[in-house]
C-alpha positions as CSV (number, residue, x, y, z in Angstrom):
1,M,7.9,-26.8,-50.7
2,L,9.3,-27.8,-54.1
3,A,13.0,-27.5,-55.1
4,K,15.4,-28.7,-57.7
5,Y,18.6,-30.4,-56.7
6,I,21.8,-28.8,-57.9
7,N,24.4,-30.4,-55.6
8,E,24.9,-31.4,-52.0
9,K,25.1,-27.7,-51.0
10,R,22.7,-26.1,-53.4
11,I,19.1,-26.3,-54.5
12,E,16.8,-24.1,-56.6
13,R,13.6,-23.3,-54.8
14,Y,10.4,-23.3,-56.8
15,R,9.3,-19.6,-57.3
16,G,5.7,-20.3,-58.2
17,Y,6.2,-20.6,-62.0
18,V,8.1,-22.6,-64.6
19,I,8.7,-21.9,-68.3
20,I,8.3,-24.9,-70.6
21,D,8.8,-24.5,-74.4
22,G,8.1,-20.7,-74.1
23,T,4.9,-21.2,-72.1
24,T,4.8,-19.9,-68.5
25,Y,3.0,-22.1,-66.0
26,A,2.2,-20.3,-62.7
27,N,1.2,-22.0,-59.5
28,N,1.2,-25.4,-61.2
29,E,3.2,-27.9,-59.1
30,Q,2.5,-30.7,-61.6
31,K,4.3,-28.8,-64.4
32,A,7.1,-27.9,-61.9
33,K,7.6,-31.6,-61.2
34,E,7.7,-32.4,-64.9
35,V,10.9,-30.2,-65.2
36,G,12.6,-31.7,-62.2
37,F,11.3,-30.0,-59.1
38,K,10.7,-32.4,-56.1
39,E,9.2,-32.1,-52.6
40,L,11.8,-30.7,-50.1
41,R,11.9,-32.4,-46.7
42,I,14.0,-30.9,-43.9
43,D,15.2,-33.0,-41.0
44,E,14.5,-31.8,-37.5
45,Q,17.2,-29.5,-36.3
46,P,19.4,-31.3,-33.8
47,T,20.5,-29.9,-30.5
48,Y,24.1,-28.7,-30.3
49,D,26.4,-26.6,-28.1
50,E,26.4,-23.1,-29.6
51,Q,29.7,-22.3,-27.8
52,T,31.7,-25.1,-29.5
53,E,29.6,-26.2,-32.5
54,W,27.7,-24.8,-35.5
55,L,25.1,-26.2,-37.9
56,D,25.8,-27.0,-41.5
57,Y,23.5,-28.7,-44.0
58,E,23.6,-31.1,-46.9
59,Y,21.0,-32.0,-49.5
60,E,20.4,-35.5,-50.7
61,E,18.4,-36.3,-53.8
62,F,16.1,-39.3,-54.0
63,K,13.7,-40.4,-56.8
64,T,10.8,-38.3,-55.7
65,I,12.1,-36.0,-52.9
66,I,15.1,-34.0,-51.8
67,K,16.1,-34.2,-48.1
68,Q,18.0,-31.5,-46.2
69,H,20.2,-33.1,-43.5
70,W,21.7,-31.0,-40.6
71,V,25.4,-31.6,-39.8
72,V,26.8,-30.5,-36.4
73,M,30.3,-29.1,-37.0
74,P,32.9,-28.2,-34.4
75,I,34.0,-24.6,-34.2
76,E,37.7,-24.6,-35.1
77,V,39.8,-22.2,-33.2
78,E,43.1,-21.1,-34.7
79,V,46.0,-21.0,-32.3
């Protein structure tokens, strides 16, 4: 899957086409990569206690890939 990095919480997923200088390129991953789309790799989901924790995620951009990391967060209970 290809995606374009926006920030640590957002990416734009490749929708199957890109428009370059007014020309539409459909199902052309090479053209998508030319405009900044990269391979998206998602870490394996960790185990966590659903009663006291929840899963969040962060994206990290590298030269040729984007990685999605899972972050286990505590459920905060207001008193």
